[in-house]
N, C-alpha and C positions, 0 to 999 in steps of 0.2 A: 692489317689486323684480326683476330679473328677470335670469336666467342664462344666457346660451348658451354649450351647449358641444358640442366639435368636435374632430376633429383636426387637427393641422397642415397649412394650404393647403386646409379647408374654406369659407373665407373668412369667417371671424368679422372677423380685421381691416378687411376689406373689408364688412363689414355697418356697424361703427363708423363707420368715415369717411366713409360717405353717410349717417348717421343723425347725425353730428355737421357736416355739410355741406362736408368734407374733399375729397371726391370728389361727382361728380354722376350720378346714375342715367340710364340708357338708356331705361328707361321705367317709368310709374308715377308716385305719388305720396308726399311724403316730408314729414310737419308735424310739426314740433318747437315743442311751448308757443302753439298755435293760428298758428304762422308757417310759409307754404310753404317749403320749402326748393327745390323744383322749379320750375326756371324762374326761378329770382334771381340777383340781379348778383353779381359778385365782393364789391361794396362789402355789399350787404345780407348776401351770407351771411359777410363778418365780422365784421356787427354784430349778427348773430344768435350766432357762435361766441363772440363778447365777452362777451356777455350772458345767454346761454339755453343756452351747454352748455358743460360742465366735462369735461375730459379726464385721466384717471389712465393713466397708462403705465408698464409690465413695468418699463422700466426707468430708471423715475424721472424723466428729462430734467431734475433740477436744474441750474443754473448753478455752474459750480465756483466762478467770481471773485466770485458773490454770497454771503452769508450766507444762512442756511436762512430767516429772517424776509423779507429782502428778496428771495427766489424766490418766496414767499407773497404779498408784494406787487406783483410783477412786473402781472400784468395788470390790476392798480388803474391803474396809470400810463399804460396804451395810453390813444390818443383814443377817445373812445365811451364809457369805461367810467362804470359807475354811479357817483354819489357814496356816499361814507361807507366807502369802502375801507379807509383806515388801522385804523377801528376794528373793520370785521369780521375783520382778519387778526389785531390782537390778540388777540378775542376766540376764533375758528377756534386760532391757535396754544394757549392755553390748554385749551380743549375737547378738543384733540387730544392732550395730552401733552406736547408737545415745548417748552415755553415757556423749561425748563432748558437747553436746547440749539441754542435759536431763532438764538443770536447765531454760532455755529460754522459752519465751511464745510464743506458736505455730505460731503467724504472724511473728514472727524471722524466722521464720524455713523454710526450702525448700518444696515443696509437697511431694519430696521422704520421708523426714526426719519425716513430719507429718504423713506420712501412715505407716512410719516403728513403729515409738510410738503407733499408733492405734492399729498396731497389737499386740503390747505388751500389749497392755488392754484388746484386745480379749484373750492372753492366759494368762494372769497373776493369775485367780483361776483354771489354770488347766483344762480346758473342752476337752471333748473325741470330739466334733463337731466342725470346724470353718466353719463360713459362709461368704465370701466373696461378695460382692454385685459390681460389675463393679469397682473394688480395682486401677485399674491403669486408670482409664477413665480421670482424672483430673491431669495426671502425664505426663511428658515429656517421650521421648522415655527411656532413660538411666535410670533412676528414674524407670519406669514402668518394666524394665529387672530385675531391683535391687528387686522389689517387688516379682515378680514373683518369683523368683528363693527362697527367702525367705519363700514363701507360699510350694514351692517345700521342701525345708528343712525341716517345719512344717511335712509336709506328711510323709517323710522320715523318720520321728522319730516316728513314729507310732500312729500320730493322724488323724482323717478323714478329711480331706478339700474340701469343694465344693466349688467352683467359678463359679461365673454367670458371663456371658460378651455377648454384640453383636459382638464382634471382635475376629474372629476365630484364628487369628496369639496368642492372651493373653492364647487361650486355650492349646498351644503347649506344657507348663510342665506338664499337667495332665498325670496319668494311664487310663484315658478313657475320653471318649468325647459324649455327647449326645448332641440333639437337642431339643429345646422345639419349637413346633411350632403350635398357637392355643392353648395353655393350654396342648398340649398332648408332652410327651418325646417321643422322638425316636433316637433307636440306633440301635445296638449296641454302633454304634461311628460314626464320621468322619475324613477325612485326613485332619491335618491341615499341614499348612507350618512353621516349626519354628519360633520363635518370632526375634532368634538374626540374623538368615538368612533372614528374611522378612525385619526388620530396619537398616541390619550390614553395 
C-alpha cells in the first residue's frame, strides 16, 4: 500500500487518472498489471479499467436510484466484465460489514457505509490495483479510521493500493509514503503520525 500526500493542486488526482487510464501521459511509460497503458487504444484502456483497476472517490459516486447492493454490482454488468460478479459482490458486502444496509438507497446511509459500498464496487471485478482519491475526505474520524483499516486489509490480501490525500495522518496505514510537490514525487517517504494516535 502506497500513500501519496500533497497539497491541493499538487497533481494527486492527475497522477491517479494517469495510473487508471483516465488520462494519457505526454511522455514516459505506464504499466498496470503487466499491461501497458501508454499507446493503448481507448477500447484497450476501457478493458484495462474494467478488469484491472478499481476506483474509490472522495464523494463516493454512488447512484442514488440504485440500492447499495446494485451499486456494488454495477461494474459486473458492463460488457467484458469477468464472470462470477454476483457471487463476489455478495461476499464483499459481507466482508465490508454493510450487508444490513445493502438494500437501502445511498441517501439513507452514513458516509462510512457509503464509502465501504464504494470500496466493494471498486473490488467487485477483482482488480490488481485500487486507486483511492481522498477516500476519507468526507468522513468523520471514526468512519475515516474504518475506511483506512479496510484499505489496509485489502493491501494485506495482496492487492496493490494507492491512496492519495492532503492529510498526512491519513497515510499512516501505508507501507510507503511519498510526497507530491509541484507534479514531482519525492521519496522514499516521510514520517507520519498514526491516525489513531492523532485522533484518539
